[in-house]
SEKOL-565959 format. One record per residue (C-alpha): y, z, x; residue in one letter. Coordinates in Angstrom, 2 decimals, always signed. Layout:
((Y Z X) 'A'),
...
! end
This chain:
((+43.59 +1.17 -11.14) 'M'),
((+46.33 +2.02 -8.65) 'M'),
((+45.96 +5.51 -7.18) 'I'),
((+49.01 +6.96 -5.44) 'D'),
((+48.14 +10.38 -3.99) 'H'),
((+49.76 +12.82 -1.58) 'A'),
((+49.14 +16.23 -0.02) 'I'),
((+51.32 +19.12 +1.05) 'I'),
((+50.35 +22.33 +2.88) 'T'),
((+52.56 +25.38 +3.11) 'F'),
((+50.70 +27.28 +5.85) 'N'),
((+50.47 +24.36 +8.27) 'V'),
((+53.73 +22.85 +7.06) 'G'),
((+52.92 +19.16 +6.67) 'I'),
((+53.20 +16.56 +3.94) 'Q'),
((+51.46 +13.20 +3.83) 'R'),
((+51.30 +10.32 +1.40) 'N'),
((+48.21 +8.27 +0.72) 'G'),
((+49.65 +5.20 +2.46) 'V'),
((+49.92 +7.20 +5.71) 'D'),
((+46.25 +8.22 +5.88) 'M'),
((+42.90 +6.58 +6.55) 'K'),
((+40.17 +6.98 +3.96) 'G'),
((+36.94 +5.66 +2.54) 'K'),
((+35.01 +5.52 -0.71) 'L'),
((+31.53 +7.06 -0.61) 'L'),
((+28.56 +6.00 -2.68) 'S'),
((+26.30 +8.37 -4.59) 'L'),
((+24.07 +8.84 -1.51) 'N'),
((+27.04 +9.62 +0.75) 'G'),
((+27.36 +6.27 +2.57) 'H'),
((+30.64 +4.38 +2.89) 'E'),
((+30.95 +1.56 +0.38) 'M'),
((+32.05 -1.90 +1.46) 'K'),
((+34.89 -3.02 -0.78) 'L'),
((+35.98 -6.50 -1.70) 'S'),
((+39.42 -7.52 -2.97) 'P'),
((+41.28 -6.40 -4.97) 'P'),
((+39.79 -2.99 -4.05) 'N'),
((+41.71 -1.22 -1.27) 'V'),
((+41.04 +2.29 +0.09) 'V'),
((+42.36 +4.03 +3.17) 'G'),
((+44.35 +1.20 +4.70) 'Q'),
((+47.62 +2.50 +6.21) 'P'),
((+50.64 +1.03 +4.54) 'G'),
((+48.78 +0.13 +1.33) 'K'),
((+48.29 +2.04 -1.90) 'I'),
((+44.70 +2.60 -2.98) 'D'),
((+43.52 +0.19 -5.66) 'I'),
((+40.09 +0.54 -7.27) 'L'),
((+38.53 -1.31 -10.15) 'E'),
((+36.91 +0.72 -12.91) 'V'),
((+33.61 -1.00 -12.21) 'Q'),
((+33.82 +0.02 -8.53) 'T'),
((+34.37 +3.65 -9.46) 'L'),
((+31.46 +3.54 -11.88) 'L'),
((+29.19 +2.04 -9.19) 'E'),
((+30.24 +4.83 -6.80) 'A'),
((+29.11 +7.31 -9.47) 'A'),
((+25.74 +5.57 -9.79) 'G'),
((+26.49 +3.86 -13.12) 'I'),
((+25.48 +0.21 -13.15) 'S'),
((+26.54 -0.51 -16.73) 'S'),
((+28.24 +1.31 -19.60) 'L'),
((+25.60 -0.16 -21.89) 'D'),
((+22.96 +2.11 -20.35) 'D'),
((+21.71 +4.98 -22.55) 'P'),
((+23.61 +8.22 -22.26) 'L'),
((+21.63 +10.87 -20.42) 'V'),
((+21.94 +14.24 -22.17) 'V'),
((+20.08 +17.55 -21.99) 'F'),
((+20.82 +18.73 -25.51) 'D'),
((+18.21 +17.86 -28.11) 'A'),
((+20.86 +17.94 -30.87) 'D'),
((+22.77 +15.04 -29.33) 'L'),
((+21.82 +11.48 -30.10) 'N'),
((+20.21 +10.12 -26.94) 'T'),
((+20.10 +6.56 -28.29) 'T'),
((+23.86 +6.13 -27.87) 'Q'),
((+25.15 +4.15 -24.94) 'T'),
((+27.78 +5.37 -22.52) 'M'),
((+30.22 +2.82 -23.88) 'R'),
((+29.74 +4.03 -27.46) 'Y'),
((+29.83 +7.79 -26.84) 'S'),
((+32.26 +7.84 -23.91) 'G'),
((+31.78 +9.58 -20.57) 'I'),
((+33.70 +11.81 -18.17) 'I'),
((+33.87 +10.85 -14.49) 'V'),
((+35.14 +13.17 -11.76) 'L'),
((+36.95 +11.57 -8.78) 'V'),
((+37.29 +13.98 -5.85) 'V'),
((+39.66 +13.39 -2.91) 'F'),
((+38.71 +15.48 +0.13) 'T'),
((+41.22 +15.67 +2.99) 'Y'),
((+40.41 +16.86 +6.51) 'S'),
((+41.48 +16.64 +10.14) 'N'),
((+38.23 +18.11 +11.52) 'V'),
((+37.29 +14.77 +13.08) 'V'),
((+40.62 +14.12 +14.77) 'T'),
((+41.97 +17.71 +15.21) 'F'),
((+45.38 +16.11 +14.82) 'D'),
((+47.79 +16.98 +12.03) 'L'),
((+49.31 +13.52 +12.35) 'N'),
((+45.94 +11.82 +11.79) 'D'),
((+44.52 +13.09 +8.51) 'I'),
((+41.58 +11.33 +6.89) 'Q'),
((+40.18 +11.53 +3.40) 'Y'),
((+37.08 +10.50 +1.47) 'K'),
((+36.63 +9.71 -2.20) 'I'),
((+33.52 +10.85 -4.05) 'Q'),
((+32.84 +9.91 -7.66) 'V'),
((+30.47 +11.84 -9.90) 'R'),
((+29.42 +11.30 -13.50) 'F'),
((+29.31 +14.57 -15.43) 'I'),
((+26.04 +14.69 -17.33) 'N'),
((+25.70 +15.95 -20.87) 'N'),
((+29.34 +15.20 -21.72) 'T'),
((+31.05 +12.79 -24.07) 'Q'),
((+34.64 +11.74 -24.42) 'F'),
((+36.45 +10.69 -27.55) 'G'),
((+39.73 +11.12 -29.36) 'T'),
((+41.03 +10.74 -32.88) 'I'),
((+43.93 +8.36 -33.47) 'Q'),
((+45.87 +8.80 -36.70) 'I'),
((+47.53 +5.70 -38.12) 'I'),
((+49.94 +6.14 -41.02) 'Y'),
((+49.66 +3.35 -43.58) 'R'),
((+52.12 +4.92 -45.99) 'K'),
((+53.66 +8.19 -44.82) 'F'),
((+52.61 +10.85 -45.62) 'P'),
((+49.88 +10.15 -48.18) 'N'),
((+47.97 +7.18 -46.77) 'A'),
((+46.56 +7.48 -43.26) 'I'),
((+43.73 +6.01 -41.28) 'N'),
((+41.74 +7.93 -38.70) 'E'),
((+40.37 +5.87 -35.84) 'R'),
((+37.83 +7.49 -33.51) 'E'),
((+38.04 +6.09 -29.99) 'R'),
((+35.56 +6.57 -27.14) 'H'),
((+35.90 +5.51 -23.54) 'G'),
((+35.79 +6.52 -19.89) 'V'),
((+37.88 +9.49 -18.85) 'R'),
((+38.64 +9.86 -15.13) 'F'),
((+39.55 +13.33 -13.85) 'I'),
((+41.08 +13.38 -10.36) 'F'),
((+40.67 +16.43 -8.13) 'L'),
((+42.18 +16.97 -4.67) 'Q'),
((+40.68 +19.39 -2.17) 'T'),
((+40.03 +19.75 +1.55) 'G'),
((+40.96 +21.78 +4.60) 'S'),
((+43.52 +21.21 +7.34) 'L'),
((+43.92 +23.35 +10.41) 'G'),
((+45.46 +23.74 +13.82) 'K'),
((+44.66 +25.77 +16.93) 'F'),
((+45.61 +29.44 +16.77) 'D'),
((+44.98 +31.70 +19.76) 'F'),
((+45.00 +34.89 +17.66) 'Q'),
((+42.29 +33.52 +15.37) 'V'),
((+40.24 +32.46 +18.41) 'L'),
((+40.59 +35.92 +19.97) 'L'),
((+39.60 +37.61 +16.72) 'L'),
((+36.52 +35.38 +16.41) 'S'),
((+35.45 +36.14 +19.98) 'L'),
((+35.85 +39.89 +19.53) 'V'),
((+33.93 +39.78 +16.24) 'S'),
((+31.13 +37.81 +17.90) 'G'),
((+30.89 +40.26 +20.79) 'I'),
((+30.77 +43.13 +18.33) 'G'),
((+27.89 +41.49 +16.44) 'L'),
((+25.96 +40.99 +19.69) 'F'),
((+26.45 +44.65 +20.56) 'A'),
((+25.28 +45.71 +17.11) 'L'),
((+22.19 +43.51 +17.41) 'A'),
((+21.40 +45.08 +20.80) 'T'),
((+21.65 +48.58 +19.35) 'I'),
((+19.35 +47.70 +16.44) 'I'),
((+16.73 +46.19 +18.76) 'V'),
((+16.89 +49.21 +21.07) 'D'),
((+16.39 +51.63 +18.19) 'V'),
((+13.43 +49.65 +16.92) 'L'),
((+11.83 +49.40 +20.36) 'A'),
((+12.42 +52.96 +21.55) 'I'),
((+12.12 +54.97 +18.34) 'V'),
((+10.44 +53.17 +15.44) 'I'),
((+7.73 +50.87 +16.79) 'L'),
((+4.28 +52.34 +17.52) 'P'),
((+4.52 +51.54 +21.25) 'E'),
((+7.99 +53.09 +21.52) 'S'),
((+6.94 +55.51 +24.26) 'S'),
((+5.88 +52.64 +26.52) 'Y'),
((+9.01 +50.63 +25.75) 'Y'),
((+11.18 +53.63 +26.49) 'S'),
((+9.41 +54.19 +29.80) 'K'),
((+10.02 +50.65 +31.04) 'Y'),
((+13.49 +50.26 +29.56) 'K'),
((+15.06 +53.46 +30.89) 'I'),
((+14.84 +54.03 +34.65) 'D'),
((+16.04 +57.48 +35.66) 'E'),
((+17.61 +57.65 +39.10) 'S'),
((+19.15 +60.33 +41.27) 'L'),
((+22.66 +61.60 +40.72) 'V'),
((+24.78 +59.64 +43.17) 'Y'),
((+27.25 +62.49 +43.52) 'R'),
((+24.45 +64.66 +44.92) 'E'),
((+23.55 +61.86 +47.34) 'I'),
((+27.16 +61.70 +48.57) 'R'),
((+27.27 +65.50 +48.90) 'D'),
((+24.07 +65.43 +50.93) 'G'),
((+22.13 +67.59 +48.50) 'K'),
((+19.44 +64.95 +48.11) 'V'),
((+18.38 +61.91 +50.09) 'K'),
((+17.97 +58.41 +48.70) 'P'),
((+14.37 +58.52 +49.88) 'E'),
((+13.70 +61.21 +47.29) 'D'),
((+13.89 +58.57 +44.58) 'D'),
((+10.73 +56.51 +44.55) 'L'),
((+12.51 +53.40 +43.33) 'T'),
((+15.30 +53.63 +45.90) 'I'),
((+12.81 +54.54 +48.62) 'A'),
((+10.77 +51.49 +47.79) 'H'),
((+13.89 +49.32 +48.06) 'K'),
((+14.90 +50.83 +51.40) 'F'),
((+11.42 +50.31 +52.78) 'K'),
((+11.45 +46.66 +51.82) 'R'),
((+14.88 +46.15 +53.37) 'L'),
((+13.89 +47.85 +56.61) 'E'),
((+10.90 +45.53 +56.88) 'Q'),
((+13.16 +42.53 +56.06) 'N'),
((+10.89 +41.59 +53.19) 'E'),
((+12.12 +39.63 +50.21) 'L'),
((+10.74 +40.35 +46.76) 'P'),
((+8.24 +37.83 +45.54) 'S'),
((+8.71 +35.81 +42.36) 'E'),
((+6.17 +37.86 +40.44) 'D'),
((+7.50 +41.25 +41.57) 'E'),
((+10.89 +42.35 +40.26) 'N'),
((+12.49 +45.77 +40.09) 'I'),
((+14.78 +46.13 +37.12) 'I'),
((+17.22 +49.02 +36.75) 'N'),
((+18.89 +49.48 +33.40) 'I'),
! end
């Protein structure tokens, strides 16, 4: 199966073809699968080629002759996948998160078998139009391809908005913690006492109405400085 895929983005303004990108096929457990010829995936300059059996193995299906797994009691669980038909989803995910370069886009292919589904179609064959017809019921594997992903580039406005939003959330968290500690919790009176340190009005100090020594905290600081003493590690004065 030859898979020729491409992407185009209008916001970023780029367009890439599958032969211009690196990619890989992932197994059911998320590990990269090692491919052998003629399978080709994610080699620049080459179109992706995958065998049906390789896609089924990536979806965790070892054989189409395995019983069909269904969750509906009305369905016949003795049918095999080959007889009833199955639907397989092939997802292409594009991203430049690893490279942060719009010229170096990578993709990964994930294959998933959709449980509790069957696929079949009715083929009408006219033996003698319009009175004699044959109806032939066909079942098989239906592959549905889906493209998704995210591409981005640096934007200073988005960065600034994210920083401002983060700072606002920190401020809101601080307010909530303060309200809990000072108002709601049972020991709020003690928390309030140690959190809020009332000092003198510095305008009155400049005007000479009061002296710094009148404040016990400031007086204690001045005394320590006059004695050229440094505060010890286990003694700190915190003003908030």
